[in-house]
Backbone bond lengths (Angstrom), bond angles and torsions (degrees), N, CA, C in turn:
res aa  C-N    CA-C-N  psi(-1)  N-CA   C-N-CA  omega(-1)  CA-C   N-CA-C  phi
1 M - - - 1.439 - - 1.524 108.79 -
2 E 1.306 115.95 132.46 1.457 121.55 -177.87 1.533 110.24 -76.40
3 K 1.315 114.98 137.30 1.466 120.30 -179.66 1.529 108.32 -84.27
4 G 1.304 116.92 112.28 1.456 121.55 179.64 1.519 110.93 -99.58
5 I 1.294 114.02 178.75 1.452 119.30 178.33 1.517 108.46 -89.49
6 N 1.290 115.73 117.65 1.449 121.48 175.03 1.522 107.87 -139.62
7 P 1.306 117.18 168.03 1.467 118.45 -176.11 1.521 114.64 -57.60
8 S 1.319 118.32 -25.28 1.464 118.98 -176.79 1.522 112.70 -76.40
9 N 1.345 119.68 -26.28 1.458 119.53 -179.83 1.529 113.09 -117.67
10 A 1.316 118.18 6.78 1.463 120.30 -179.31 1.523 111.49 -64.97
11 E 1.339 117.83 -36.82 1.454 120.07 -177.51 1.518 111.87 -67.98
12 E 1.332 117.78 -33.91 1.459 118.73 178.69 1.530 111.24 -75.09
13 L 1.335 118.09 -25.62 1.457 120.44 176.92 1.522 111.85 -78.41
14 W 1.309 117.44 -40.97 1.460 122.54 -178.59 1.525 109.07 -125.82
15 P 1.320 117.01 82.86 1.456 117.87 179.74 1.523 110.85 -64.91
16 M 1.303 115.84 149.71 1.455 120.04 -179.49 1.528 109.61 -66.54
17 V 1.311 115.21 136.27 1.455 120.80 177.79 1.522 107.53 -80.39
18 P 1.317 117.67 128.15 1.473 118.83 178.42 1.528 111.31 -60.00
19 L 1.307 115.52 145.84 1.449 122.02 -176.69 1.518 112.28 -58.43
20 H 1.335 117.90 -36.06 1.462 118.81 -175.98 1.527 112.44 -68.38
21 Y 1.332 119.74 -21.21 1.471 120.28 174.51 1.526 109.80 -63.66
22 F 1.327 116.44 -43.46 1.456 120.11 175.72 1.527 109.94 -64.09
23 G 1.311 115.83 -35.50 1.462 120.96 179.31 1.518 112.24 -63.19
24 F 1.329 117.66 -41.74 1.456 120.23 178.62 1.529 111.07 -69.21
25 G 1.326 117.47 -35.02 1.467 120.17 174.58 1.520 111.70 -65.32
26 Y 1.325 116.17 -41.00 1.464 121.79 176.78 1.525 110.34 -63.02
27 T 1.323 116.66 -40.66 1.466 121.70 177.16 1.523 110.68 -58.14
28 A 1.322 115.92 -47.22 1.463 120.24 179.74 1.526 111.10 -63.26
29 L 1.324 117.61 -38.88 1.460 121.50 179.26 1.529 110.86 -63.06
30 V 1.325 117.41 -45.89 1.467 121.21 -178.81 1.526 110.83 -65.02
31 A 1.324 117.57 -46.78 1.468 120.52 -179.18 1.530 111.18 -65.66
32 T 1.320 117.32 -40.81 1.460 120.88 178.56 1.524 111.06 -65.19
33 G 1.331 116.54 -36.57 1.464 120.00 176.84 1.516 111.69 -61.83
34 G 1.322 117.63 -40.48 1.456 121.16 177.48 1.513 112.32 -65.37
35 I 1.312 116.19 -42.37 1.467 120.91 178.88 1.523 110.35 -65.85
36 T 1.325 117.02 -42.16 1.465 121.38 178.92 1.526 111.04 -64.79
37 G 1.326 117.16 -40.71 1.458 120.64 178.14 1.516 111.75 -61.47
38 C 1.311 116.19 -37.76 1.465 120.57 177.89 1.526 110.78 -69.51
39 A 1.329 116.15 -41.97 1.464 119.74 -177.53 1.529 112.09 -69.50
40 K 1.324 117.68 -40.96 1.463 120.91 -176.37 1.518 113.24 -79.66
41 A 1.326 116.76 -42.92 1.467 119.60 -173.30 1.518 112.77 -111.74
42 G 1.311 117.80 -3.48 1.450 120.59 -177.89 1.520 112.90 69.24
43 S 1.319 116.42 23.74 1.459 121.81 -176.21 1.524 110.75 -87.30
44 E 1.320 115.36 106.43 1.461 119.28 177.57 1.518 110.83 -70.81
45 E 1.342 117.18 -25.29 1.466 120.27 176.56 1.527 110.65 -64.83
46 S 1.330 116.39 -40.92 1.470 120.38 177.53 1.518 110.73 -62.70
47 L 1.321 115.89 -42.44 1.467 119.76 179.22 1.520 110.48 -62.60
48 G 1.328 117.03 -47.93 1.467 120.67 -179.77 1.516 112.15 -61.87
49 A 1.349 116.25 -46.66 1.469 119.91 -179.29 1.521 111.10 -65.88
50 G 1.325 116.91 -42.35 1.463 120.12 -179.73 1.509 112.69 -62.56
51 L 1.326 115.78 -44.60 1.464 118.85 -179.98 1.528 111.89 -71.62
52 F 1.343 117.32 -37.56 1.461 120.24 179.10 1.531 111.27 -65.29
53 F 1.341 115.95 -52.91 1.463 118.89 -178.05 1.529 111.36 -72.23
54 G 1.332 117.52 -30.24 1.456 119.65 173.68 1.519 111.52 -63.66
55 S 1.338 115.87 -40.01 1.470 119.99 177.33 1.523 111.41 -65.64
56 L 1.341 116.28 -42.48 1.468 119.10 177.65 1.531 111.28 -63.72
57 A 1.329 116.43 -41.07 1.468 119.44 178.03 1.522 110.41 -65.09
58 G 1.335 117.14 -38.26 1.463 120.71 176.87 1.511 112.00 -63.91
59 L 1.335 116.38 -41.31 1.461 120.43 176.09 1.528 110.50 -61.95
60 G 1.335 116.07 -43.92 1.465 119.91 178.47 1.523 112.32 -63.49
61 A 1.340 116.97 -40.93 1.466 120.12 178.58 1.527 110.49 -66.10
62 Y 1.322 116.41 -38.82 1.468 119.59 177.08 1.526 110.59 -63.43
63 Q 1.330 116.49 -43.67 1.467 119.59 178.42 1.523 110.90 -61.80
64 L 1.337 117.01 -38.75 1.468 119.86 176.67 1.524 111.51 -63.46
65 S 1.334 116.41 -36.34 1.465 118.85 -179.45 1.524 111.44 -68.60
66 Q 1.340 117.08 -28.09 1.454 120.84 -179.83 1.528 112.70 -86.12
67 D 1.339 116.35 -38.75 1.460 121.90 -178.85 1.524 108.58 -149.77
68 P 1.322 118.73 106.62 1.467 121.19 -176.48 1.530 114.28 -60.73
69 R 1.311 117.67 -15.52 1.467 119.74 177.91 1.523 112.36 -82.39
70 N 1.313 117.56 -11.52 1.462 122.65 -177.71 1.532 109.01 -96.10
71 F 1.314 116.08 77.25 1.462 121.28 -172.11 1.523 114.04 -112.09
72 W 1.317 118.97 1.01 1.463 121.16 -170.10 1.524 113.91 -66.23
73 V 1.322 118.87 -41.99 1.472 120.60 -179.83 1.519 109.87 -63.73
74 F 1.322 116.36 -44.10 1.459 120.37 -178.98 1.528 111.06 -65.86
75 L 1.319 116.90 -41.48 1.460 121.06 179.02 1.523 110.84 -63.90
76 A 1.319 117.54 -45.84 1.465 120.99 -179.45 1.525 111.48 -63.95
77 T 1.320 117.18 -40.15 1.466 120.82 179.11 1.525 110.70 -66.10
78 S 1.316 117.28 -45.81 1.468 120.83 179.92 1.522 111.09 -63.23
79 W 1.328 116.18 -41.77 1.458 119.95 -179.38 1.538 110.70 -65.96
80 T 1.318 116.77 -40.79 1.468 120.70 178.24 1.529 110.75 -64.82
81 M 1.313 117.02 -42.00 1.463 119.67 179.69 1.529 111.14 -68.39
82 A 1.311 117.56 -27.15 1.467 120.38 176.88 1.525 110.93 -65.96
83 S 1.329 116.98 -20.53 1.468 119.71 178.89 1.523 112.32 -68.50
84 L 1.317 118.03 -10.09 1.468 120.22 173.67 1.522 111.33 -65.07
85 G 1.311 116.43 -9.70 1.466 120.23 177.33 1.511 112.12 -60.24
86 V 1.319 117.41 -29.20 1.461 120.71 176.88 1.527 109.32 -63.47
87 N 1.332 116.61 -43.89 1.458 121.06 177.64 1.526 110.49 -62.89
88 F 1.310 116.63 -42.59 1.462 121.42 178.58 1.529 110.65 -63.30
89 Y 1.313 117.05 -40.89 1.463 121.81 -179.32 1.525 111.20 -63.10
90 H 1.327 116.67 -43.10 1.459 120.61 -177.34 1.530 112.71 -76.70
91 S 1.320 117.88 -35.94 1.467 119.91 -176.68 1.524 112.60 -87.97
92 G 1.318 118.01 -29.76 1.456 121.07 -177.42 1.521 113.13 77.72
93 K 1.333 118.13 -0.07 1.467 122.20 179.76 1.523 109.40 -89.44
94 F 1.308 115.57 129.81 1.466 119.71 -179.51 1.524 111.29 -68.82
95 M 1.317 116.47 -38.08 1.467 120.67 -178.59 1.508 109.61 -97.60
96 P 1.280 120.73 133.62 1.454 128.69 -7.22 1.523 113.05 -94.31
97 G 1.348 116.29 -16.64 1.460 119.83 -172.96 1.512 114.73 -57.89
98 G 1.308 117.52 -45.14 1.461 120.83 -177.99 1.515 112.60 -66.32
99 L 1.321 116.38 -42.11 1.463 120.73 -179.62 1.527 111.06 -64.98
100 I 1.327 116.24 -47.44 1.463 119.77 -178.83 1.530 110.52 -67.32
101 T 1.340 116.85 -39.43 1.467 119.97 177.70 1.517 110.82 -61.01
102 G 1.325 116.90 -47.28 1.466 120.51 179.10 1.512 112.45 -61.17
103 A 1.335 116.39 -46.86 1.463 120.11 179.57 1.530 110.85 -63.96
104 S 1.334 116.94 -39.30 1.464 120.62 -179.42 1.523 111.34 -66.74
105 L 1.325 116.73 -42.96 1.466 119.57 178.19 1.521 111.25 -64.69
106 L 1.336 116.79 -37.60 1.464 119.74 176.08 1.533 111.15 -64.00
107 M 1.334 116.83 -39.84 1.459 119.92 178.88 1.525 111.15 -66.89
108 V 1.336 117.20 -40.69 1.468 120.13 177.61 1.528 109.60 -62.78
109 A 1.338 116.99 -43.28 1.464 120.51 179.47 1.533 110.97 -64.76
110 K 1.329 117.14 -45.09 1.469 120.51 179.98 1.524 110.86 -62.60
111 L 1.321 116.01 -41.26 1.458 119.92 178.40 1.526 110.91 -65.00
112 G 1.323 116.59 -42.37 1.462 120.65 178.49 1.515 112.34 -62.70
113 I 1.319 116.66 -44.26 1.467 120.79 178.80 1.525 110.58 -64.18
114 S 1.328 116.57 -42.10 1.461 119.87 179.14 1.529 111.67 -63.62
115 M 1.324 116.14 -38.70 1.458 119.24 -179.69 1.528 111.51 -71.45
116 L 1.325 117.44 -34.07 1.475 120.29 178.24 1.524 111.80 -72.80
117 N 1.326 117.90 -29.77 1.466 121.46 -176.84 1.520 114.09 -88.16
118 R 1.317 117.83 -9.93 1.462 118.55 -179.04 1.521 110.45 -75.68
119 P 1.306 117.04 150.11 1.460 120.04 179.31 1.522 110.58 -67.54
120 Q 1.308 115.67 141.13 1.456 121.43 178.36 1.518 108.85 -79.55
121 S 1.329 115.98 135.63 1.477 118.66 -179.40 1.505 111.23 -111.43
């Protein structure tokens, strides 16, 4: 009998990706955005903000990897970076404000869902 995809074996086929993996990807996106902003427009503010918030996001992702209940730094960083949506709204340019806003809102949503689904201790 062929083994198909059903609810009983779906989890073993597609294990859940830990939240901090997404966090490290988000960290790389934020830091790369700052570096790209500096390279393209010569904006040292973009470089400073990208590296600062990328470092904070990296710290938050590391804390999540060590203890999933320690999510405050990552949540605060993602929420702050989502405020770039104001810049995106006024300029109409997707890069970088729209991309970072979208990624930040997705991270806040993923973090919220993960925190709501965890067992209460």
